[in-house]
N, C-alpha and C positions, 0 to 999 in steps of 0.2 A: 781353518787351522788354528786360529786363536781360540775358538771354543774348545777344540780337542786338547789343546795345550793346557788351558785353564782347568778343564774337567779332570785331566790325568794328573797334572802337577800340583794344582791348588784346589782340590775339591772343598766345598763348604761344609758338607755334612751337618746341615741345619737340623737341630734336634726335632722340631716340630715336623718337618718335611720327612725326616727319617721315621718317625713314628707312623705317619700316614702311609709311607711306602711299605713299611713292614706289614701293615694290615692288608695292603693290596697283595703283596707277595704271598702271605699266608692264605689269602682267598684263592689265589692261583694254585697253590699246592693242594688245598682242599679239592678244587675242581679236577685236578689231575688225578688225585687218589680216588675220586668217585667215578671216573671215566674208565670203562673197561679197556679201551684202547691204550690209556695211559700205562696200565699195568702190563699190557702186551708189549708195548714199545720198550718199557724199562727191562722187562725180561728178555727180550730180543737183544737189546744192547748188552746186558749182562753176559749173555751166552756168546754173542759175536766178539765182544771186546774183553773177554775175561782176562786176557794176558795184560792188557793195557787200560785197566779201569780208570786210573786217574787222568789218563789222556782224553778219554771220551766220555765217561759217565760222571756227571755231576751229582754228588750225593748231598742232598739238602733235605733235612727233616724239619718239620714244623717246629719241634722243640729247639733244634739248634738255631733256627732263624728267629724264633721268639726271644732268644737270649742275646741277639745281636745288639751291639751298641755302636754309637758313633766312635767311641775309643777303639773298639775292636776293628772298625772299618778303616780307621786311620793306621792301625798296625798293619792290616792287610795292604793298604795303599803304599805304605812306606816300604814294605817288604817285597812286594810283587809288581808294583807299577813303577818299574825301574827301566833304564834305557836297554840293558841287555836282556830284557824280557818283553820288549816292545817292537813293533813294526809300524812304520809310517808308509801308507799307500796313498799316492796322490793320483787323482784322475780328473779328467776334464780338459777344458780348453786352456792349457798351460804347457809351456815348453819345459823340457828337462832342466836346463839351467835355471829357469825361474823357480821351479819347484825345489831344487836343491838349495837355492838361495834362501827361500822362504823357510824351509825346514832348518837350515843352519841358524837363521835368525831366531826362530821361535823355540828351537829345541837344543841349539848347540851348547848352551850353558848347563844343561841337565846333567848333574854329576852322577857318576855311577855309584852304586851302593857300596858301603864299606865292607859288606859281607855278601857274597854270591848267594842269592835265594835258593839255589839248587845244590 
């Protein structure tokens, strides 16, 4: 829970790590484009979810990802990683009162955004 709080609310966005990860993601996009099943899967999703594209289909192009910066990531994080766009799901050997207490302790002071992202 501490890790998730820190990752969502206080991401580091280290420039060096971000550059390395960008190269990894571009490689994944290259592999997806070169795989015939990748095209088939994309086309199937386009046809099945044509009414609700933004809810199901993630449109990421290499060009768009290549221009990503830590500054842009902070903008996205500040705009969409907000309480009214989040869900906390707790599983494991814990009681409901203990889970609610932990969530309140770690996330209770998370302020809502000044502008609704939707």
